[in-house]
N, C-alpha and C positions, 0 to 999 in steps of 0.2 A: 464471794458471791456463790459459793458452794457448788462447784461444777460437778457434772456427772462423772464417775470414775473413769479415768483414762481419756477424757475428752479435751479437745482444744478450744480456746476462745476463737469464735468466728467474728463476733462483733464486740467492739469495746467503745462505749459511749461515756463521755465525760462533759458535764456542765452544759448540756444542750439547751440552747435558748431558741425560741421561735415566736415571733410576733406576726399578727395579721391585722390588717385594716378593715374595719367594718364601717363603711362610710368615713367619718372623721375620727372614729374611735379606734385606738389600738387595743388589741385583745392579745394577752400573753397565752399562747397555746402551750408552750413548754418553758418551765421555769427553773432550769438547772438540772437536767435528768442525767443520772449516772446508772449505766446498766451494762453488764456483760451477758452475752449469749453464747452458748457453747454447742459444739458440734454434736449432732445426734440427739438433741433433747427436743421435747415438745413442750412449748411454753404458751401459756394463755395470758394475754394482756387484758386485764378485767377493769372495767370502770364505766361510769355513766357517759351518755352522750355529752360531748363538750369537754371531756376530761383531758384530751390531748393524746389519746392512744392511736388514733388514725394519723395524726401528724407525726408521732414517733415512728409508725410503721412506714410511712412514706419517706421519711428521712433515711431509715435503714435500707429501704428498697431502692434508693436513688431517684425517687419520683419527685422529691423536694429537697431543699437545702436549708440547713440550720443557719440562723443568724449569728450564732457564736457557739463555742465549744468544739469538741472533737468527737469524731466517729470514724473508727477504722474497721474495715473488713479485712481480716488478716493484716497485711501490711499496707493495704491501700487506704489512703486518706480520702474519705468521701466528701468531706467539707471543702478541701481545696481542689477536688476534681472539677474539670470543666464538663461541658454538656457531652462532648464526644466520649469522654472517660466514663461518664455515668451511663450513657447509652450502652457501651460495651460491657460495663458491669452488670446491668440488668439483663442484657441478652445472654451472657455467659453464665451467670450465677444465681439469678433470681427467678422464681416462678411466683405469679400472683393469682390469687382467687379473691373476687369481690363479692359483695352481697348480691348484686345484679349481675347476670351471667356474661353479658357482652359477647354472646355468640352471634355469628353472621347468619341471618335468617335463611339466605339462599343456599347455604352449604350444609351438607350432612354432618352428623356427629363426627364421622371419620375425617371428613374434609376440614372441619374446624380444627381438629387436632393436628392434621397434616400440615396446616399453614405454618405452625410453629416449628415443626421438624425440618421443614424445607429451609429455614434460615438458622439452623442450629448446627454446631460443629460436630457433636457426637450424639445425635438424638436416639431415642427409643423408637422402636417400630410403633407407629400410631395405633395399630391394632392391639399391641401389647399394653399400651397405656390405657386404652379403653377397657381391656380385660382386667387390669388392676383395679379399676373402680367398678367392676361388675356390669359393664355395658356393652360387652362384645356383641351381643345378639341385637343391639339397637344401633349398630354402626351406620346403617343406611337411612336412618330416620332424620328428618329435619327438626330444628328446634321447636317448631309449632306442633310437632307430633310427640313431644316429650313432656313429661310432668316438670314441675319446677325443681324437684330434687334430682331428677335425671339430667336436666340441664346444668345444674350445679355440678354433678359428677363429670359431665363432659368438660366443664371449665377446669376442674381439677386435672383430668387427664391431659388437657391442653397444657396446663401449667407444668406438669411433671414430665411431659414428653421430651423436653430438652435436658433432662437429668439435672435439674438445678441443685445447688448446694443448699439453698434456702427456699422454703415454701412460705410465703406470707399471705395469710388469709384474713381478710377484713369482713367481719360479720358474715361468715359463709352460711350460716343457718338463720340469719335475721329475718328472711322473708318466708321461712318454712315452718310448718307445724313440727311438734315434737317427734312423731314417728318418722317423717321424712328427714328431719334434721339429723336423727340419729344415723340414718343411712349415709348421709354426707360425711358426718363425723367418722363413721366406720371406714369410709374411703380414705379420709385424711389419715387415720391411724394406720391403715394398711401401707400407705405411701411412706409414713414415718418409719415403720417397722421393716419393710422390705427394701427400701433404698437408703435408709440411714440419714435421711434429710432432716436438717434443722427445721422444725415447723413452728411457726409463731401464729397464733390464732387470737384475733381481737374479738371480744364479745362484751356485751353488757349483762350477759346471762351467767350468774355466779355458778349455777349447776354444772356448766361445761368445764369449769375449773377442776372438776374431779378427775378428768382423764389426763391431766397434764403432769409433767415432771415438776414444774414450777409454775406457780400462779403469781404474776406481777400485778399488783393493784395500782392503778393510775388515779390520782386524785388532784384535780385542779392543777394540772400541768406538771405534777411532781410524782415521783415514786413513793407511794404511801406505804407499801409493804411488799415483801418477797417471801413467799411460803413454799416449802418443799413438800410435795406429796409422798410421804413414805409408803402409803398404801393408796393406789389409785382406785377410783370407783369404776366398776365394770360398766361398759357403755350401755348395756340393756337396763341398767338401773337409773340412768340419767333421766330425769323429768323436768319439764318446764311448762 
């Protein structure tokens, strides 16, 4: 699977299957996915809506369970894990960023970040987390006083404040225009570079694949292709 030099496998998935019921109809979301993800890389999962990429991300993040197959985080078996194990896994190791920001409206940016640090074992200072995404001067503003891109950067600060090993981002620029989306991607890149976090970004936008170490294309519930970017595209050149 062509790991980055000197990196370790963080995730090993083999033969992942997942079905959903839509009414009386069974829909196969994943149809035997094999994938390795390595420490310190930035991976883009690229595919159209309904291809299975969010289902795969949710299984990797312990938000959902596969029907069959194997998925290990290091030596932890996530398929066999119970609910308490998965809760512990998410709390200790995973940061999530979603398309819609899920900030608490009655709390300031700093307070939204601080919520996570209060339940983490070795958190970052919440002000440092906001500084990493370029929002230290807006710490006292409420979500309603922030733009969409600023709210998304607060959600990134919240996700990274517990120093996760993995940052999973589901369409983080999906609700944003190109200029604003680039600022969000810049924050994600900074987290990846400064903290050495494994970052996985889901998108249907092929242009964003240019910033990744690897681009994994998901097609109809399967891995269609995996491409290594030997030369990344500078973020300022990304357009959509």
